[in-house]
C-alpha positions as CSV (number, residue, x, y, z in Angstrom):
1,M,-76.1,-20.1,-11.6
2,T,-76.5,-18.4,-8.2
3,V,-74.1,-18.3,-5.4
4,E,-75.5,-18.9,-1.9
5,A,-72.8,-17.5,0.4
6,P,-74.0,-15.6,3.5
7,G,-72.2,-12.3,4.1
8,L,-71.2,-11.6,0.5
9,S,-72.4,-8.6,-1.4
10,Q,-74.3,-8.8,-4.6
11,D,-71.2,-7.6,-6.5
12,A,-69.0,-10.3,-4.9
13,K,-71.7,-12.9,-5.8
14,A,-71.9,-11.6,-9.4
15,I,-68.1,-11.9,-9.6
16,L,-68.1,-15.5,-8.3
17,V,-70.9,-16.4,-10.8
18,A,-68.8,-14.9,-13.7
19,L,-65.7,-16.8,-12.5
20,H,-67.6,-20.1,-12.4
21,E,-69.0,-19.5,-15.9
22,M,-65.5,-18.7,-17.2
23,Q,-64.2,-21.9,-15.7
24,A,-67.0,-23.9,-17.2
25,D,-66.4,-22.3,-20.6
26,A,-62.7,-23.0,-20.3
27,R,-63.4,-26.6,-19.4
28,R,-65.8,-27.0,-22.4
29,E,-63.2,-25.4,-24.7
30,T,-60.4,-27.6,-23.4
31,D,-62.6,-30.7,-23.7
32,A,-63.5,-29.8,-27.3
33,K,-59.8,-29.3,-28.2
34,F,-58.9,-32.6,-26.5
35,D,-61.6,-34.4,-28.4
36,A,-60.5,-32.8,-31.7
37,L,-56.9,-33.7,-31.0
38,Q,-57.8,-37.3,-30.1
39,K,-59.8,-37.7,-33.3
40,E,-56.9,-36.2,-35.3
41,M,-54.4,-38.6,-33.6
42,L,-56.6,-41.6,-34.4
43,A,-56.9,-40.5,-38.0
44,V,-53.1,-40.1,-38.3
45,S,-52.6,-43.5,-36.7
46,A,-55.0,-45.2,-39.1
47,S,-53.3,-43.4,-42.0
48,V,-49.9,-44.6,-40.9
49,K,-51.2,-48.2,-40.5
50,T,-52.1,-48.3,-44.2
51,G,-48.4,-48.2,-45.0
52,F,-48.0,-51.7,-43.5
53,P,-49.7,-54.4,-45.5
54,G,-51.6,-56.8,-43.3
55,G,-50.4,-54.8,-40.3
56,D,-46.9,-56.4,-40.6
57,Y,-44.7,-53.7,-39.2
58,D,-41.7,-55.9,-38.7
59,G,-42.0,-57.3,-42.3
60,H,-42.2,-53.7,-43.6
61,R,-39.0,-52.8,-41.7
62,R,-37.2,-55.9,-43.0
63,Y,-38.2,-55.1,-46.5
64,H,-36.7,-51.6,-46.3
65,E,-33.5,-53.1,-44.7
66,L,-33.3,-55.5,-47.6
67,I,-33.7,-52.7,-50.2
68,I,-31.0,-50.6,-48.4
69,E,-28.6,-53.6,-48.3
70,R,-29.2,-54.4,-52.0
71,E,-28.4,-50.8,-52.9
72,E,-25.3,-50.8,-50.8
73,Q,-24.2,-54.0,-52.6
74,R,-24.8,-52.4,-56.0
75,Q,-22.8,-49.4,-55.1
76,Q,-19.9,-51.6,-53.9
77,I,-20.0,-53.6,-57.2
78,R,-19.9,-50.3,-59.1
79,R,-16.9,-49.1,-57.1
80,E,-15.1,-52.4,-57.8
81,V,-15.9,-52.3,-61.5
82,I,-14.7,-48.7,-61.8
83,T,-11.5,-49.6,-59.9
84,H,-10.9,-52.6,-62.1
85,L,-11.5,-50.5,-65.3
86,I,-9.1,-47.8,-64.0
87,K,-6.4,-50.4,-63.2
88,G,-6.8,-52.1,-66.6
89,S,-6.8,-48.8,-68.5
90,T,-3.7,-47.7,-66.6
91,W,-1.8,-50.9,-67.4
92,A,-2.9,-50.7,-71.0
93,A,-1.7,-47.1,-71.3
94,L,1.6,-48.0,-69.6
95,G,2.0,-51.0,-72.0
96,G,1.2,-48.7,-75.0
97,L,3.8,-46.2,-73.8
98,A,6.4,-48.9,-73.3
99,W,5.7,-50.3,-76.7
100,M,6.0,-46.9,-78.3
101,L,9.2,-46.2,-76.4
102,I,10.8,-49.5,-77.5
103,K,9.7,-48.9,-81.1
104,N,11.1,-45.4,-81.1
105,L,14.4,-46.6,-79.5
106,K,14.8,-49.3,-82.1
107,E,14.3,-46.7,-84.9
108,Y,16.7,-44.3,-83.2
109,L,19.4,-46.9,-82.7
110,K,19.4,-48.0,-86.4
């Protein structure tokens, strides 16, 4: 590339040519990076879309919500069963203690 500017020295012209070449190189490098980034984004997008059968994003979300809800229900049932077992065991233990107390009192009072 040559610079046609009257009144500039050869050194100034050489500097301008070098600057123009640096700008062109930077533009080419930026364009190449942009193209690579765009290709990578398209590949990631295509990969993500494979997680949604038939492209049904909403159905996929609803499925996960259903699974989460079911797990919460299972945990609630487990808590309720454990609470029931603890209550039943406590009453059985108290009943057993009361029976033993009454039995021992009867023997003591004889």
